[in-house]
N, C-alpha and C positions, 0 to 999 in steps of 0.2 A: 653875967647870967643870973644874978636873983633878981636883980630889980627887974629884970626883963619877964621872969617867974611871976610876981608879983604882979604887975601891968595885964599879962597875957591872963592870969590866973581872976583877975576883977574883971578884963572882956568877956573873959567866959560868964561869969555871974551874970552879964546883963545880955550877954548873946549864947547861952552853951550849946548852941549848935552852930556856932561860924565854924566855917572850914577854916578860915584864917587862921581865927587863934588857935583853934585844934592843932592845925598844923604847926604853928610857931611853939606852942608848950610839947610836942613832940620832938621837936628840934633841938629845944632848948634840955628836954630829956636824955636825946642822941649824944649832944656835945659833954652832959654829964654821969654818960656810962649806964644810965638807968634805961635799959634797954626793954624791961618789960612794960615800964609806963610809955616808952616812945613807943612803943609798936600797939600799946592800947588809945593811944590819943592819934596816933598815925592811921588808926583803921576807922575809929570816929571818924576822921575829918573826909575820909572818903567816902561812909557813909553821909555824912553831911552833904557834902559838896560832890557827888558822883562826875561832875565837870570840870571841877578844878584839880589841875594836873599839879599844880604843888602839891597838893598831897599826896595822889599816888607817887610823885616821887618821893616822898617822905617815908611813905608807907613802903617804897621799895628799899631804903635806905634801911627803914629798921629791921625788915624780915632777914636783909641781908645780916646786919647786928646779930641777929638769932640765929645766924646758920640755914636760914629757909630761904626757899628759891625765890628772889623780886622778879624774875623773867615779867609773870601777869599786873604786876602790878607797874612794870616799867612800860610795859604796852599801853597799858591804859592813860600814861601820863602821855605820855607821845602821841596817842588818840586825841586828846585832847589838847594839844599843845606841839604840835611836831615843828612849829616854827621855832619857838624857843630854843628847845631841845636842841634841837640843830645847830644853834648856835647863831640864828639869825635875828637878834633880837629888837635890834637895830636897823632899817633898811636904809639899802645906800640910796642915797640922792636922787636917783634916779628912780630909782620906786619912787623914793616918796613925792617925788612930783607927778608921777604918771598917773 
């Protein structure tokens, strides 16, 4: 996790409003049990990329760890990427060819 933190901290220096980098740092903080930091970065990710479902999903996880209601964040995540959250990220052969 330490190497990942260094890499994403560098990414944020280059692009401080990158929803992907902000979400990644939030996830690293969740894994490190740094829930206040996770919540801060995840919230920033949702503001930087309101259509980025992974940011909303990570925000929901951080809210949950802080004993806050994650349902609105989960709904926003689903609104932005219902297909992947439903577990259908890889299309069937039929869907791929039609």
